[in-house]
PDB file of N, CA, C and O in Angstrom:
ATOM      1  N   MET A   1      29.826  38.622  16.635  1.00  0.00           N
ATOM      2  CA  MET A   1      28.293  38.039  16.122  1.00  0.00           C
ATOM      3  C   MET A   1      27.705  36.660  16.602  1.00  0.00           C
ATOM      4  O   MET A   1      27.909  35.841  15.706  1.00  0.00           O
ATOM      5  N   ALA A   2      27.229  36.243  17.380  1.00  0.00           N
ATOM      6  CA  ALA A   2      26.350  35.283  17.565  1.00  0.00           C
ATOM      7  C   ALA A   2      25.606  34.341  16.317  1.00  0.00           C
ATOM      8  O   ALA A   2      25.089  34.729  15.269  1.00  0.00           O
ATOM      9  N   ARG A   3      25.759  33.017  16.836  1.00  0.00           N
ATOM     10  CA  ARG A   3      25.838  32.596  15.254  1.00  0.00           C
ATOM     11  C   ARG A   3      24.358  31.819  15.413  1.00  0.00           C
ATOM     12  O   ARG A   3      24.165  31.147  16.426  1.00  0.00           O
ATOM     13  N   ASP A   4      23.528  31.908  14.588  1.00  0.00           N
ATOM     14  CA  ASP A   4      21.610  31.317  14.510  1.00  0.00           C
ATOM     15  C   ASP A   4      21.677  30.384  14.907  1.00  0.00           C
ATOM     16  O   ASP A   4      22.389  29.567  14.323  1.00  0.00           O
ATOM     17  N   LYS A   5      20.976  30.005  16.110  1.00  0.00           N
ATOM     18  CA  LYS A   5      20.822  28.564  16.245  1.00  0.00           C
ATOM     19  C   LYS A   5      19.644  27.373  16.039  1.00  0.00           C
ATOM     20  O   LYS A   5      19.498  26.240  16.497  1.00  0.00           O
ATOM     21  N   GLU A   6      18.853  28.257  15.076  1.00  0.00           N
ATOM     22  CA  GLU A   6      17.994  27.506  14.328  1.00  0.00           C
ATOM     23  C   GLU A   6      18.427  26.855  13.116  1.00  0.00           C
ATOM     24  O   GLU A   6      19.156  27.311  12.235  1.00  0.00           O
ATOM     25  N   PRO A   7      17.796  25.561  13.207  1.00  0.00           N
ATOM     26  CA  PRO A   7      18.108  25.022  11.933  1.00  0.00           C
ATOM     27  C   PRO A   7      17.212  25.736  10.753  1.00  0.00           C
ATOM     28  O   PRO A   7      16.064  26.109  10.994  1.00  0.00           O
ATOM     29  N   HIS A   8      18.020  25.954   9.031  1.00  0.00           N
ATOM     30  CA  HIS A   8      17.592  26.401   8.001  1.00  0.00           C
ATOM     31  C   HIS A   8      15.927  25.409   8.123  1.00  0.00           C
ATOM     32  O   HIS A   8      15.956  24.454   8.900  1.00  0.00           O
ATOM     33  N   ILE A   9      14.571  25.685   7.355  1.00  0.00           N
ATOM     34  CA  ILE A   9      13.394  25.679   7.158  1.00  0.00           C
ATOM     35  C   ILE A   9      14.091  24.579   5.882  1.00  0.00           C
ATOM     36  O   ILE A   9      13.588  23.499   6.192  1.00  0.00           O
ATOM     37  N   TRP A  10      14.676  24.414   5.059  1.00  0.00           N
ATOM     38  CA  TRP A  10      14.485  24.034   3.978  1.00  0.00           C
ATOM     39  C   TRP A  10      15.692  22.551   4.155  1.00  0.00           C
ATOM     40  O   TRP A  10      15.859  21.699   3.282  1.00  0.00           O
ATOM     41  N   LEU A  11      16.361  22.588   5.447  1.00  0.00           N
ATOM     42  CA  LEU A  11      16.931  21.307   5.673  1.00  0.00           C
ATOM     43  C   LEU A  11      16.263  20.535   6.610  1.00  0.00           C
ATOM     44  O   LEU A  11      16.722  19.405   6.782  1.00  0.00           O
ATOM     45  N   THR A  12      15.211  20.890   7.313  1.00  0.00           N
ATOM     46  CA  THR A  12      14.010  20.063   8.165  1.00  0.00           C
ATOM     47  C   THR A  12      13.332  19.641   7.464  1.00  0.00           C
ATOM     48  O   THR A  12      12.651  18.698   7.865  1.00  0.00           O
ATOM     49  N   VAL A  13      13.136  20.182   5.850  1.00  0.00           N
ATOM     50  CA  VAL A  13      11.725  19.628   5.148  1.00  0.00           C
ATOM     51  C   VAL A  13      12.435  18.305   4.276  1.00  0.00           C
ATOM     52  O   VAL A  13      11.964  17.224   3.923  1.00  0.00           O
ATOM     53  N   PHE A  14      13.923  18.987   4.095  1.00  0.00           N
ATOM     54  CA  PHE A  14      14.721  17.672   3.226  1.00  0.00           C
ATOM     55  C   PHE A  14      14.551  16.824   4.047  1.00  0.00           C
ATOM     56  O   PHE A  14      13.916  15.896   3.546  1.00  0.00           O
ATOM     57  N   LYS A  15      14.830  16.632   5.225  1.00  0.00           N
ATOM     58  CA  LYS A  15      15.238  15.673   6.086  1.00  0.00           C
ATOM     59  C   LYS A  15      13.956  14.742   6.037  1.00  0.00           C
ATOM     60  O   LYS A  15      13.919  13.567   5.671  1.00  0.00           O
ATOM     61  N   LEU A  16      12.752  15.657   6.559  1.00  0.00           N
ATOM     62  CA  LEU A  16      11.459  14.987   6.661  1.00  0.00           C
ATOM     63  C   LEU A  16      10.552  14.508   5.483  1.00  0.00           C
ATOM     64  O   LEU A  16       9.399  14.086   5.565  1.00  0.00           O
ATOM     65  N   ALA A  17      11.443  14.689   4.204  1.00  0.00           N
ATOM     66  CA  ALA A  17      10.748  14.137   2.533  1.00  0.00           C
ATOM     67  C   ALA A  17      12.014  12.596   2.491  1.00  0.00           C
ATOM     68  O   ALA A  17      11.722  11.489   2.040  1.00  0.00           O
ATOM     69  N   LEU A  18      12.963  12.869   2.910  1.00  0.00           N
ATOM     70  CA  LEU A  18      14.375  11.559   3.004  1.00  0.00           C
ATOM     71  C   LEU A  18      13.656  10.676   3.871  1.00  0.00           C
ATOM     72  O   LEU A  18      13.613   9.534   3.413  1.00  0.00           O
ATOM     73  N   GLY A  19      12.977  10.846   5.158  1.00  0.00           N
ATOM     74  CA  GLY A  19      12.790  10.086   5.815  1.00  0.00           C
ATOM     75  C   GLY A  19      11.293   9.321   5.217  1.00  0.00           C
ATOM     76  O   GLY A  19      10.834   8.205   5.459  1.00  0.00           O
ATOM     77  N   ALA A  20      10.833  10.323   4.435  1.00  0.00           N
ATOM     78  CA  ALA A  20       9.182   9.339   4.032  1.00  0.00           C
ATOM     79  C   ALA A  20       9.535   8.582   2.809  1.00  0.00           C
ATOM     80  O   ALA A  20       8.884   7.661   2.316  1.00  0.00           O
ATOM     81  N   VAL A  21      10.647   9.086   2.382  1.00  0.00           N
ATOM     82  CA  VAL A  21      10.983   8.518   1.415  1.00  0.00           C
ATOM     83  C   VAL A  21      11.497   6.462   1.580  1.00  0.00           C
ATOM     84  O   VAL A  21      11.142   5.415   1.038  1.00  0.00           O
ATOM     85  N   VAL A  22      12.422   6.858   2.587  1.00  0.00           N
ATOM     86  CA  VAL A  22      13.020   6.002   3.237  1.00  0.00           C
ATOM     87  C   VAL A  22      11.877   4.725   3.755  1.00  0.00           C
ATOM     88  O   VAL A  22      11.948   3.513   3.551  1.00  0.00           O
ATOM     89  N   ILE A  23      10.949   5.431   4.406  1.00  0.00           N
ATOM     90  CA  ILE A  23       9.425   4.380   5.263  1.00  0.00           C
ATOM     91  C   ILE A  23       8.759   4.099   4.122  1.00  0.00           C
ATOM     92  O   ILE A  23       8.030   3.139   4.372  1.00  0.00           O
ATOM     93  N   ALA A  24       8.587   4.559   2.609  1.00  0.00           N
ATOM     94  CA  ALA A  24       7.764   4.012   1.549  1.00  0.00           C
ATOM     95  C   ALA A  24       8.767   2.634   1.278  1.00  0.00           C
ATOM     96  O   ALA A  24       8.422   1.454   1.216  1.00  0.00           O
ATOM     97  N   GLY A  25       9.711   3.049   1.184  1.00  0.00           N
ATOM     98  CA  GLY A  25      10.626   2.227   0.005  1.00  0.00           C
ATOM     99  C   GLY A  25      11.086   1.018   1.011  1.00  0.00           C
ATOM    100  O   GLY A  25      11.557   0.013   0.478  1.00  0.00           O
ATOM    101  N   LEU A  26      10.964   1.066   2.572  1.00  0.00           N
ATOM    102  CA  LEU A  26      11.099  -0.205   3.346  1.00  0.00           C
ATOM    103  C   LEU A  26       9.641  -0.897   3.310  1.00  0.00           C
ATOM    104  O   LEU A  26       9.598  -2.119   3.453  1.00  0.00           O
ATOM    105  N   VAL A  27       8.383  -0.136   3.116  1.00  0.00           N
ATOM    106  CA  VAL A  27       7.001  -0.908   3.086  1.00  0.00           C
ATOM    107  C   VAL A  27       7.131  -1.466   2.000  1.00  0.00           C
ATOM    108  O   VAL A  27       6.915  -2.672   2.116  1.00  0.00           O
ATOM    109  N   TRP A  28       7.370  -1.179   1.041  1.00  0.00           N
ATOM    110  CA  TRP A  28       7.551  -1.070  -0.892  1.00  0.00           C
ATOM    111  C   TRP A  28       8.087  -2.727  -0.571  1.00  0.00           C
ATOM    112  O   TRP A  28       7.396  -3.738  -0.705  1.00  0.00           O
ATOM    113  N   LEU A  29       9.848  -2.637  -0.008  1.00  0.00           N
ATOM    114  CA  LEU A  29      10.815  -3.912   0.349  1.00  0.00           C
ATOM    115  C   LEU A  29       9.648  -5.425   1.199  1.00  0.00           C
ATOM    116  O   LEU A  29       9.395  -6.597   0.924  1.00  0.00           O
ATOM    117  N   ALA A  30       9.472  -4.970   1.698  1.00  0.00           N
ATOM    118  CA  ALA A  30       8.639  -5.855   2.784  1.00  0.00           C
ATOM    119  C   ALA A  30       7.695  -6.537   1.867  1.00  0.00           C
ATOM    120  O   ALA A  30       7.680  -7.708   1.490  1.00  0.00           O
ATOM    121  N   LEU A  31       6.767  -5.365   1.544  1.00  0.00           N
ATOM    122  CA  LEU A  31       5.200  -6.238   0.569  1.00  0.00           C
ATOM    123  C   LEU A  31       6.410  -7.191  -0.760  1.00  0.00           C
ATOM    124  O   LEU A  31       6.137  -8.289  -1.244  1.00  0.00           O
ATOM    125  N   TRP A  32       7.477  -6.509  -1.023  1.00  0.00           N
ATOM    126  CA  TRP A  32       7.853  -7.513  -2.597  1.00  0.00           C
ATOM    127  C   TRP A  32       8.397  -8.572  -2.067  1.00  0.00           C
ATOM    128  O   TRP A  32       8.216  -9.503  -2.852  1.00  0.00           O
ATOM    129  N   TYR A  33       9.058  -8.968  -0.999  1.00  0.00           N
ATOM    130  CA  TYR A  33       9.397  -9.791  -0.550  1.00  0.00           C
ATOM    131  C   TYR A  33       8.924 -10.935  -0.079  1.00  0.00           C
ATOM    132  O   TYR A  33       9.440 -12.051  -0.134  1.00  0.00           O
ATOM    133  N   ALA A  34       7.387 -10.431   0.631  1.00  0.00           N
ATOM    134  CA  ALA A  34       6.512 -10.866   0.885  1.00  0.00           C
ATOM    135  C   ALA A  34       5.578 -12.243  -0.068  1.00  0.00           C
ATOM    136  O   ALA A  34       5.118 -13.385  -0.034  1.00  0.00           O
ATOM    137  N   ASP A  35       5.835 -10.744  -1.016  1.00  0.00           N
ATOM    138  CA  ASP A  35       4.736 -11.373  -2.929  1.00  0.00           C
ATOM    139  C   ASP A  35       5.848 -12.517  -3.300  1.00  0.00           C
ATOM    140  O   ASP A  35       5.399 -13.653  -3.456  1.00  0.00           O
ATOM    141  N   ASN A  36       6.829 -12.383  -3.407  1.00  0.00           N
ATOM    142  CA  ASN A  36       7.748 -13.412  -3.882  1.00  0.00           C
ATOM    143  C   ASN A  36       8.278 -14.171  -3.189  1.00  0.00           C
ATOM    144  O   ASN A  36       8.561 -15.114  -3.927  1.00  0.00           O
ATOM    145  N   TYR A  37       8.716 -14.451  -1.901  1.00  0.00           N
ATOM    146  CA  TYR A  37       9.143 -15.219  -1.321  1.00  0.00           C
ATOM    147  C   TYR A  37       8.177 -16.383  -0.060  1.00  0.00           C
ATOM    148  O   TYR A  37       8.466 -17.251   0.764  1.00  0.00           O
ATOM    149  N   SER A  38       7.085 -15.782  -0.527  1.00  0.00           N
ATOM    150  CA  SER A  38       5.893 -16.489   0.275  1.00  0.00           C
ATOM    151  C   SER A  38       5.840 -17.889  -0.430  1.00  0.00           C
ATOM    152  O   SER A  38       6.344 -18.170  -1.517  1.00  0.00           O
ATOM    153  N   GLY A  39       5.088 -18.758   0.453  1.00  0.00           N
ATOM    154  CA  GLY A  39       4.511 -20.129  -0.040  1.00  0.00           C
ATOM    155  C   GLY A  39       4.112 -20.080  -0.920  1.00  0.00           C
ATOM    156  O   GLY A  39       4.512 -20.602  -1.960  1.00  0.00           O
ATOM    157  N   GLU A  40       2.675 -19.052  -0.637  1.00  0.00           N
ATOM    158  CA  GLU A  40       1.686 -19.079  -1.796  1.00  0.00           C
ATOM    159  C   GLU A  40       1.809 -17.634  -2.289  1.00  0.00           C
ATOM    160  O   GLU A  40       2.399 -16.771  -1.639  1.00  0.00           O
ATOM    161  N   SER A  41       1.043 -17.347  -3.827  1.00  0.00           N
ATOM    162  CA  SER A  41       0.878 -15.973  -4.094  1.00  0.00           C
ATOM    163  C   SER A  41      -0.108 -14.784  -3.478  1.00  0.00           C
ATOM    164  O   SER A  41      -1.319 -14.954  -3.335  1.00  0.00           O
ATOM    165  N   MET A  42       0.465 -13.768  -3.195  1.00  0.00           N
ATOM    166  CA  MET A  42      -0.802 -13.127  -2.310  1.00  0.00           C
ATOM    167  C   MET A  42      -1.793 -12.401  -3.731  1.00  0.00           C
ATOM    168  O   MET A  42      -2.635 -11.586  -3.354  1.00  0.00           O
ATOM    169  N   THR A  43      -1.732 -12.639  -5.191  1.00  0.00           N
ATOM    170  CA  THR A  43      -2.309 -12.112  -6.186  1.00  0.00           C
ATOM    171  C   THR A  43      -3.548 -13.016  -5.880  1.00  0.00           C
ATOM    172  O   THR A  43      -3.504 -14.242  -5.781  1.00  0.00           O
ATOM    173  N   PRO A  44      -5.213 -11.844  -5.678  1.00  0.00           N
ATOM    174  CA  PRO A  44      -6.125 -13.041  -5.968  1.00  0.00           C
ATOM    175  C   PRO A  44      -6.589 -13.597  -6.861  1.00  0.00           C
ATOM    176  O   PRO A  44      -6.250 -13.075  -7.923  1.00  0.00           O
ATOM    177  N   ALA A  45      -7.205 -14.407  -6.969  1.00  0.00           N
ATOM    178  CA  ALA A  45      -8.158 -15.355  -8.149  1.00  0.00           C
ATOM    179  C   ALA A  45      -8.290 -14.258  -9.030  1.00  0.00           C
ATOM    180  O   ALA A  45      -8.342 -13.080  -8.677  1.00  0.00           O
ATOM    181  N   LEU A  46      -8.349 -14.743 -10.354  1.00  0.00           N
ATOM    182  CA  LEU A  46      -8.842 -13.740 -11.381  1.00  0.00           C
ATOM    183  C   LEU A  46     -10.624 -14.263 -11.800  1.00  0.00           C
ATOM    184  O   LEU A  46     -11.144 -13.450 -12.563  1.00  0.00           O
ATOM    185  N   LYS A  47     -11.443 -15.314 -11.455  1.00  0.00           N
ATOM    186  CA  LYS A  47     -11.869 -15.371 -11.129  1.00  0.00           C
ATOM    187  C   LYS A  47     -12.996 -15.768 -10.052  1.00  0.00           C
ATOM    188  O   LYS A  47     -12.750 -16.747  -9.348  1.00  0.00           O
ATOM    189  N   PRO A  48     -13.995 -15.210  -9.899  1.00  0.00           N
ATOM    190  CA  PRO A  48     -14.684 -15.340  -7.964  1.00  0.00           C
ATOM    191  C   PRO A  48     -15.402 -16.991  -8.356  1.00  0.00           C
ATOM    192  O   PRO A  48     -16.081 -17.282  -9.341  1.00  0.00           O
ATOM    193  N   LYS A  49     -15.005 -17.816  -7.298  1.00  0.00           N
ATOM    194  CA  LYS A  49     -16.437 -18.801  -7.112  1.00  0.00           C
ATOM    195  C   LYS A  49     -17.807 -19.125  -7.101  1.00  0.00           C
ATOM    196  O   LYS A  49     -18.489 -19.131  -6.076  1.00  0.00           O
ATOM    197  N   ALA A  50     -18.229 -19.403  -8.262  1.00  0.00           N
ATOM    198  CA  ALA A  50     -19.560 -19.502  -8.334  1.00  0.00           C
ATOM    199  C   ALA A  50     -20.419 -19.673  -7.030  1.00  0.00           C
ATOM    200  O   ALA A  50     -21.444 -19.002  -6.907  1.00  0.00           O
ATOM    201  N   ASP A  51     -20.097 -20.396  -6.230  1.00  0.00           N
ATOM    202  CA  ASP A  51     -20.538 -21.001  -4.995  1.00  0.00           C
ATOM    203  C   ASP A  51     -20.453 -20.223  -3.990  1.00  0.00           C
ATOM    204  O   ASP A  51     -21.047 -20.515  -2.952  1.00  0.00           O
ATOM    205  N   TRP A  52     -19.811 -19.249  -4.078  1.00  0.00           N
ATOM    206  CA  TRP A  52     -19.419 -18.229  -2.843  1.00  0.00           C
ATOM    207  C   TRP A  52     -20.497 -17.179  -2.944  1.00  0.00           C
ATOM    208  O   TRP A  52     -20.727 -16.869  -4.113  1.00  0.00           O
ATOM    209  N   GLY A  53     -21.347 -16.439  -1.887  1.00  0.00           N
ATOM    210  CA  GLY A  53     -21.589 -15.294  -1.904  1.00  0.00           C
ATOM    211  C   GLY A  53     -23.046 -15.105  -2.811  1.00  0.00           C
ATOM    212  O   GLY A  53     -24.047 -15.813  -2.920  1.00  0.00           O
ATOM    213  N   ILE A  54     -22.649 -13.810  -3.390  1.00  0.00           N
ATOM    214  CA  ILE A  54     -24.073 -13.471  -4.332  1.00  0.00           C
ATOM    215  C   ILE A  54     -23.225 -13.296  -6.190  1.00  0.00           C
ATOM    216  O   ILE A  54     -23.411 -12.401  -7.014  1.00  0.00           O
ATOM    217  N   VAL A  55     -22.503 -14.288  -6.269  1.00  0.00           N
ATOM    218  CA  VAL A  55     -21.745 -14.254  -7.253  1.00  0.00           C
ATOM    219  C   VAL A  55     -22.847 -14.878  -7.991  1.00  0.00           C
ATOM    220  O   VAL A  55     -23.251 -13.836  -8.506  1.00  0.00           O
ATOM    221  N   GLY A  56     -23.370 -15.466  -8.285  1.00  0.00           N
ATOM    222  CA  GLY A  56     -24.499 -16.398  -9.359  1.00  0.00           C
ATOM    223  C   GLY A  56     -26.075 -15.301  -9.074  1.00  0.00           C
ATOM    224  O   GLY A  56     -27.079 -15.590  -9.725  1.00  0.00           O
ATOM    225  N   ASP A  57     -26.115 -14.294  -8.242  1.00  0.00           N
ATOM    226  CA  ASP A  57     -27.437 -13.627  -8.198  1.00  0.00           C
ATOM    227  C   ASP A  57     -27.353 -13.031  -9.549  1.00  0.00           C
ATOM    228  O   ASP A  57     -26.380 -12.691 -10.222  1.00  0.00           O
ATOM    229  N   SER A  58     -29.055 -12.980  -9.844  1.00  0.00           N
ATOM    230  CA  SER A  58     -29.142 -11.803 -11.185  1.00  0.00           C
ATOM    231  C   SER A  58     -29.341 -10.390 -10.718  1.00  0.00           C
ATOM    232  O   SER A  58     -30.083 -10.236  -9.748  1.00  0.00           O
ATOM    233  N   PRO A  59     -28.623  -9.030 -11.429  1.00  0.00           N
ATOM    234  CA  PRO A  59     -28.826  -8.461 -10.619  1.00  0.00           C
ATOM    235  C   PRO A  59     -29.904  -7.625 -11.309  1.00  0.00           C
ATOM    236  O   PRO A  59     -29.885  -6.412 -11.102  1.00  0.00           O
ATOM    237  N   ILE A  60     -30.901  -8.176 -12.157  1.00  0.00           N
ATOM    238  CA  ILE A  60     -32.391  -7.312 -12.003  1.00  0.00           C
ATOM    239  C   ILE A  60     -33.175  -8.347 -11.264  1.00  0.00           C
ATOM    240  O   ILE A  60     -32.957  -9.557 -11.321  1.00  0.00           O
ATOM    241  N   ARG A  61     -34.083  -7.774 -10.584  1.00  0.00           N
ATOM    242  CA  ARG A  61     -35.082  -7.891  -9.854  1.00  0.00           C
ATOM    243  C   ARG A  61     -36.052  -8.605 -10.089  1.00  0.00           C
ATOM    244  O   ARG A  61     -36.674  -8.013 -10.971  1.00  0.00           O
ATOM    245  N   SER A  62     -36.790  -9.927  -9.727  1.00  0.00           N
ATOM    246  CA  SER A  62     -37.643 -10.329 -10.322  1.00  0.00           C
ATOM    247  C   SER A  62     -38.940 -10.135  -9.844  1.00  0.00           C
ATOM    248  O   SER A  62     -39.139  -9.848  -8.663  1.00  0.00           O
ATOM    249  N   LYS A  63     -39.897 -10.275 -10.710  1.00  0.00           N
ATOM    250  CA  LYS A  63     -41.548  -9.629 -10.631  1.00  0.00           C
ATOM    251  C   LYS A  63     -42.228 -10.992  -9.897  1.00  0.00           C
ATOM    252  O   LYS A  63     -42.708 -11.914 -10.556  1.00  0.00           O
ATOM    253  N   ARG A  64     -42.194 -10.966  -8.644  1.00  0.00           N
ATOM    254  CA  ARG A  64     -43.425 -11.913  -8.065  1.00  0.00           C
ATOM    255  C   ARG A  64     -44.693 -11.408  -7.808  1.00  0.00           C
ATOM    256  O   ARG A  64     -45.577 -12.149  -7.379  1.00  0.00           O
TER     257      ARG A  64
END
């Protein structure tokens, strides 16, 4: 009796899922490393500067 040469579908799906988990883990690890060991923090400032862009503009239109 000849052996089936095609791989099992569950094994292929498992390998793809494992590869996706490894890639996501490596991306997370790189971002974590860059955040913790870089010179400045990657987190944004809590309050925007008042002199930048439209921060100081009123959301209500003026009736001129």
